[in-house]
C-alpha positions, -999 to +999 in steps of 0.1 A: -802-656+217-807-625+243-782-616+271-790-633+304-794-596+319-825-588+295-841-619+297-838-619+340-854-581+334-886-594+312-890-624+335-887-606+371-898-572+361-921-577+328-898-551+312-905-539+275-881-530+253-884-528+215-847-544+207-841-548+170-810-569+159-784-555+137-762-567+111-739-585+137-746-609+163-747-595+198-757-557+182-790-543+193-809-511+184-834-496+207-866-486+186-880-466+211-848-446+208-855-410+190-822-390+187-797-409+174-764-388+193-731-395+204-704-372+220-679-386+195-677-387+158-673-416+135-634-407+132-629-404+167-645-436+172-626-458+148-596-439+166-608-451+200-614-484+187-577-486+172-561-469+205-579-488+228-566-522+213-530-510+215-528-480+243-508-483+278-534-459+292-565-482+282-550-512+295-540-497+329-572-479+334-592-512+325-571-530+350-579-505+376-617-507+369-614-544+374-595-543+405-620-516+419-651-534+412-639-568+421-633-552+452-671-545+459-680-582+454-701-602+429-725-581+405-753-595+380-743-572+352-724-542+344-740-518+320-713-499+304-729-464+293-717-449+267-692-477+259-679-467+227-664-499+210-666-518+240-629-512+255-638-514+288-665-543+287-645-564+260-618-569+288-641-568+318-662-597+298-630-617+293-622-612+332-656-628+340-677-598+342-710-601+325-713-567+307-741-550+285-727-519+261-752-488+258-740-468+231-753-439+211-729-445+180-741-472+159-704-477+146-694-480+184-722-507+191-709-527+160-672-528+171-679-535+205-704-567+194-672-578+171-654-580+204-680-603+219-704-577+243-741-575+237-744-539+223-774-518+223-776-488+201-796-463+226-791-436+253-799-451+290-828-433+295-849-444+265-842-481+275-866-474+304-853-501+326-874-509+358-866-493+387-841-510+414-832-536+388-796-534+381-767-540+402-739-519+385-735-493+360-701-480+346-697-446+331-660-446+318-648-411+306-683-407+299-699-381+323-676-352+313-692-349+275-727-353+291-743-319+293-773-328+313-754-351+339-782-347+368-808-360+343-785-394+335-774-397+370-807-397+385-819-419+359-794-447+367-802-437+406-835-449+398-827-481+383-799-491+402-811-517+434-803-507+467-770-523+471-761-515+437-729-496+426-721-467+402-687-467+388-667-437+370-641-426+354-635-388+348-606-366+339-594-347+369-578-314+380-595-281+371-560-268+363-549-293+338-578-277+311-562-275+280-571-276+242-572-314+243-603-311+265-619-286+241-615-307+210-631-339+226-659-324+236-653-321+279-673-298+296-654-298+327-625-316+345-638-330+381-622-327+416-630-348+446-653-323+460-670-317+427-676-354+414-689-359+456-711-326+452-726-339+419-730-370+428-746-361+464-773-340+441-782-369+428-788-392+454-758-408+454-726-414+486-694-422+473-678-450+488-645-450+472-624-422+451-591-426+440-569-406+416-552-420+384-524-414+365-503-394+390-472-397+365-491-379+338-493-348+358-465-330+351-459-339+312-498-328+308-489-298+323-458-291+305-465-303+272-506-292+272-514-268+298-484-241+300-484-241+256-526-233+261-524-207+288-498-191+262-522-195+229-493-221+212-511-250+195-511-285+217-477-297+208-487-337+214-516-357+204-533-383+222-519-408+197-485-402+210-491-392+245-511-426+251-492-450+226-482-481+243-447-484+222-425-454+217-451-430+233-438-410+262-447-435+287-437-473+290-452-503+306-433-499+338-456-469+342-487-484+338-476-510+364-465-482+387-499-466+381-518-498+394-503-496+428-500-460+434-535-450+426-544-463+461-527-437+476-520-412+451-529-373+463-539-362+426-535-375+389-552-368+357-581-389+362-603-401+390-620-432+397-651-431+419-675-453+436-709-448+449-739-461+461-775-451+469-782-424+497-794-442+525-821-420+529-831-424+491 
């Protein structure tokens, strides 16, 4: 049975999209999607799945995302674009939010579906959603992997309702750039100014902008940035840095982060909520 959001789009807007069931319940393939491409390899997707199930960083990010989305009222459904193995959308679903995952990686779609999230193997543009038809889109550590970000943002702007919201998390602070960014295919790290300019260019106005993970800035500077600038190999991997147990940071830091992200002057990530410009 289709997700209620997909049924609504067909009923209210006459939306037509050839969605083919895959081997797992809730997993679908967009037959109109031509280029199967993902920012992550199958191995990276598997690592994300494992790390997202046990990492304090992912737990903390999920909880902050929930807080931020909850502050903007009820949404019909969150479209999690670049959802990977469903780390965010499965958590939000458990919290009572309706979610649909959009992910180019077939393995990511299957894992996300196993977690109970209706997931579509596709990119966002190929879905050809009706204009002003959806209420919420999430790009959770996705935008920094996209080469043509303007095209994606303008398509999201077109499909969002007038009061719909776009929720974004991205890596922050240009001076924290290191080999780790290169290894995972980042094009850039953001500041409040750069994300504001990029969103404004695509017809969005920021409603809320917060830094997250202030507690990671100094460790990243010492353990990644300085060795990178000096030409040395990165001495610590994500699996250690982001692990819940036995890593550099504890559950206590996660709890602190949820409080201080409201006022933190900087952090290794940004979470941003934007709406359409009033003149659009």
